[in-house]
C-alpha positions in Angstrom: 192.4 40.9 78.6 189.4 40.9 75.5 190.1 41.4 71.9 188.1 42.6 68.6 188.7 40.1 66.0 187.6 39.7 62.7 188.4 37.8 59.2 191.6 35.5 59.5 191.8 36.6 62.9 188.0 35.4 64.0 189.2 31.8 61.8 192.3 31.5 63.6 190.9 32.3 67.2 188.0 29.8 66.6 190.8 26.9 65.2 193.2 27.4 68.2 190.3 26.9 70.5 189.1 23.8 69.0 193.5 22.4 69.2 194.0 23.6 72.1 191.6 22.2 74.2 192.8 20.5 77.1 190.1 19.8 79.2 186.2 20.7 78.0 185.7 22.6 74.6 182.2 24.0 74.5 181.1 24.9 71.2 177.5 26.9 70.9 176.4 27.2 67.4 173.3 27.4 66.1 174.1 26.3 62.9 176.9 23.7 62.4 178.6 22.1 59.2 182.2 20.7 59.4 184.5 20.8 55.8 187.5 18.7 56.0 189.2 21.3 57.8 187.5 21.7 61.2 187.0 17.8 60.8 190.9 17.9 60.9 191.4 19.8 63.5 188.6 17.8 65.7 190.5 14.2 64.7 193.3 15.6 67.4 191.4 14.7 70.2 189.2 11.8 68.6 191.1 9.4 70.9 191.4 11.6 74.6 188.7 11.0 77.1 190.1 13.7 79.2 188.3 16.3 76.9 184.6 17.0 77.4 183.1 18.2 73.9 179.8 20.0 74.6 177.8 20.7 71.5 175.1 23.0 71.9 173.3 23.5 68.5 169.3 24.5 67.3 166.7 26.3 65.1 164.4 24.4 62.6 162.3 22.0 64.6 160.5 21.4 61.5 163.7 20.2 59.8 166.5 19.7 62.5 168.9 18.4 60.0 168.9 22.1 58.5 170.7 23.1 61.6 173.4 20.2 62.0 173.2 17.4 59.6 173.0 13.8 60.3 176.2 13.0 59.2 178.1 16.0 61.2 176.4 14.6 64.1 177.2 11.1 63.7 181.0 12.6 62.9 180.5 14.1 66.7 179.3 10.6 68.4 182.9 8.8 67.1 184.7 11.1 70.5 185.1 9.2 73.7 183.4 12.3 75.4 181.0 13.8 74.4 177.2 15.6 75.0 175.0 16.8 72.2 172.5 19.4 73.3 169.5 20.9 71.5 168.5 24.4 71.7 165.2 24.9 69.7 164.9 28.6 70.3 169.7 29.0 70.1 170.5 32.5 68.0 174.0 32.8 70.1 177.3 31.6 69.0 180.1 30.7 71.4 183.8 29.2 71.6 185.6 28.0 74.3 187.7 25.9 76.3 189.4 25.9 79.9 191.7 29.0 78.7 190.2 31.3 75.9 186.7 31.9 74.2 185.0 33.9 71.8 181.6 35.7 72.3 180.7 36.0 68.1 178.2 35.9 65.2 179.7 33.4 63.1 178.0 30.4 63.1 180.0 26.8 63.0 179.1 26.6 58.9 182.2 26.4 56.8 180.6 29.0 54.5 180.6 31.1 57.0 184.1 31.2 57.5 184.5 31.6 54.0 182.9 34.4 52.6 180.9 36.0 55.9 182.0 39.7 57.4 182.2 38.1 60.9 182.6 39.6 64.2 184.3 38.2 67.5 185.1 39.1 70.9 188.6 37.0 72.1 189.4 36.5 75.7 192.5 34.9 76.5 191.9 34.0 80.8 191.7 30.6 83.2 187.8 31.0 83.4 188.4 28.0 86.5 190.1 31.6 88.2 187.5 31.6 91.3 188.8 34.6 92.3 187.3 37.0 89.6 184.6 37.8 87.3 184.4 39.2 84.7 182.3 39.3 81.6 184.4 36.9 79.8 182.9 34.5 82.6 179.6 35.3 82.6 179.4 34.4 78.8 181.4 30.6 79.7 178.5 30.4 82.4 175.6 31.3 80.8 176.2 29.1 78.1 177.1 26.1 80.9 173.3 27.0 81.6 172.3 26.6 78.5 173.8 23.2 77.8 172.5 22.3 81.1 168.9 23.6 80.8 168.3 22.1 77.5 167.6 18.5 76.1 170.3 15.9 75.8 170.2 14.7 72.4 173.3 12.2 72.7 175.6 11.2 75.6 179.0 9.3 75.6 181.1 8.8 78.7 184.7 6.7 79.7 184.6 4.1 81.6 187.9 3.8 84.3 189.3 1.1 86.1 188.8 1.8 89.3 192.0 2.0 91.9 192.9 2.5 95.1 195.7 4.7 94.6 194.1 6.8 91.8 194.4 10.8 93.1 197.8 9.7 92.8 198.6 7.7 89.9 195.4 8.1 87.9 192.9 6.2 86.1 193.2 3.7 83.6 190.8 4.1 80.7 189.0 1.0 79.5 186.3 2.2 76.8 183.4 5.3 76.3 179.6 4.1 77.2 176.9 5.8 75.2 174.2 6.4 78.5 171.8 8.5 75.9 171.2 8.5 72.1 167.3 9.2 71.0 169.6 10.8 67.4 167.3 8.6 65.4 164.1 9.8 66.4 165.0 13.5 67.0 166.1 13.5 63.2 163.5 10.9 61.9 160.0 12.9 63.5 161.0 15.7 65.8 157.8 17.7 65.7 155.6 13.9 67.1 159.0 12.6 69.0 158.7 16.3 70.9 154.6 15.6 71.3 155.0 12.2 72.7 158.2 12.4 74.8 157.0 14.1 78.3 160.0 13.7 80.4 163.6 14.8 78.4 167.5 14.1 79.6 169.4 16.3 80.8 173.6 17.0 80.9 173.2 16.7 85.2 171.8 13.3 84.7 174.9 11.9 83.6 178.2 11.4 85.7 180.9 13.3 84.2 182.4 9.5 83.9 182.1 6.2 84.9 183.8 3.7 87.1 184.7 -0.1 86.2 184.4 -1.8 90.1 183.2 -0.8 93.7 184.7 0.1 97.0 185.6 -2.7 99.1 182.9 -3.7 101.5 182.6 -5.9 104.8 179.2 -8.2 105.1 177.4 -6.6 107.7 175.5 -8.4 110.2 172.0 -8.3 110.7 172.5 -7.1 114.2 174.6 -4.6 113.1 172.0 -3.6 110.2 169.0 -3.4 112.4 170.9 -1.2 114.8 169.1 2.5 115.8 171.1 4.8 113.9 172.9 7.1 115.7 172.8 11.2 114.8 176.9 12.4 115.0 177.0 16.2 115.8 179.4 18.1 113.6 183.2 18.0 115.9 184.0 21.4 117.3 187.0 21.2 114.7 184.6 21.5 112.1 182.3 23.7 113.1 185.1 26.2 114.2 188.4 26.0 112.9 189.5 27.6 110.1 190.3 25.7 106.6 191.7 27.0 103.5 189.9 26.6 99.8 192.0 23.8 98.1 191.2 26.2 94.6 191.9 29.6 95.4 193.6 29.4 99.3 191.6 32.0 101.2 190.8 31.4 104.3 187.4 29.3 104.9 185.7 27.0 107.9 187.3 23.9 108.1 185.0 21.1 106.5 186.4 19.1 104.4 182.7 18.5 102.7 182.5 22.0 102.0 186.0 22.4 100.5 185.9 25.5 98.6 184.8 29.1 98.6 181.7 30.2 97.5 183.3 31.0 93.9 185.6 28.8 93.6 182.6 26.1 94.1 180.6 27.9 91.2 183.6 27.1 89.1 184.0 23.6 90.1 179.9 22.9 89.9 179.9 23.3 86.2 182.2 20.2 85.8 181.2 18.0 89.0 184.0 16.6 88.6 184.8 15.1 92.3 188.8 14.0 91.2 190.0 17.1 89.2 193.6 18.5 91.2 193.0 21.2 93.5 196.0 23.6 94.6 196.1 23.5 98.0 195.3 21.5 101.6 191.9 22.3 103.2 193.7 21.8 106.8 196.8 23.0 105.7 196.4 25.4 103.4 199.5 24.0 102.0 200.5 23.9 98.4 198.9 20.2 97.0 200.5 20.1 93.8 197.2 18.6 92.5 197.3 15.7 95.1 193.9 17.3 97.0 190.4 17.1 94.7 186.7 17.1 96.7 187.1 13.8 96.9 190.2 14.1 98.6 190.5 17.5 100.0 193.6 17.1 103.0 197.2 16.1 102.4 
């Protein structure tokens, strides 16, 4: 349901989106300036690697610090699972988590919240539901597209211990690693940095998380290694039998490598997490209670 909001209602709604995030927090704002109140809201999640913070900001190519100060940028670096994206022609503003979002006129700027007359449209809906197509879901998808197509300035991802029964018991968080950081060059001499950098990194260049350890394997013999590879045809079962979308339960062709219906796959691809728990068994259609995933579609 969409609701027009302004004034204190707008302030409260943005605060709730930050405070209530469980999986993803998406902030799209050309200008970002954090006061102590904003930092207090964000601090709730500072030790939680399960929430992916995506910060998209822009404008002011001649002086990037006017869009977001270096100190505020350094503050976001403290979080355990964060992506900071720069979009030079950004003017849109959007705040969202996995259950609600706001299309609004307001920047994440303390002065704007305290002094300006600002409007917004609040939508409270499950954006991961592949059964509906709404303007609110389109806004979420468009903001993700903007994040994925523009320059990543800072990427930090959680490192987990790989476990044989991870699908049932979860993963043990170990630490977070910085995978990409061009902050200093970005803030010092952005114009010259932009001219000298022909290849930029983007969000899809990085994994959703990393794992410690690898799958156990048996050392191959030379004879096995040099065998002519055999092309395996799809089985009759895979080609002809019906299966079920592991997110919506919708009937689809049985194929463990493609266990989503088209709309659910588009939703899943925003996060691209192969271990994200789903609702149904791909083979039987029975409720899986989170025990199925892209990596394990069949109970």
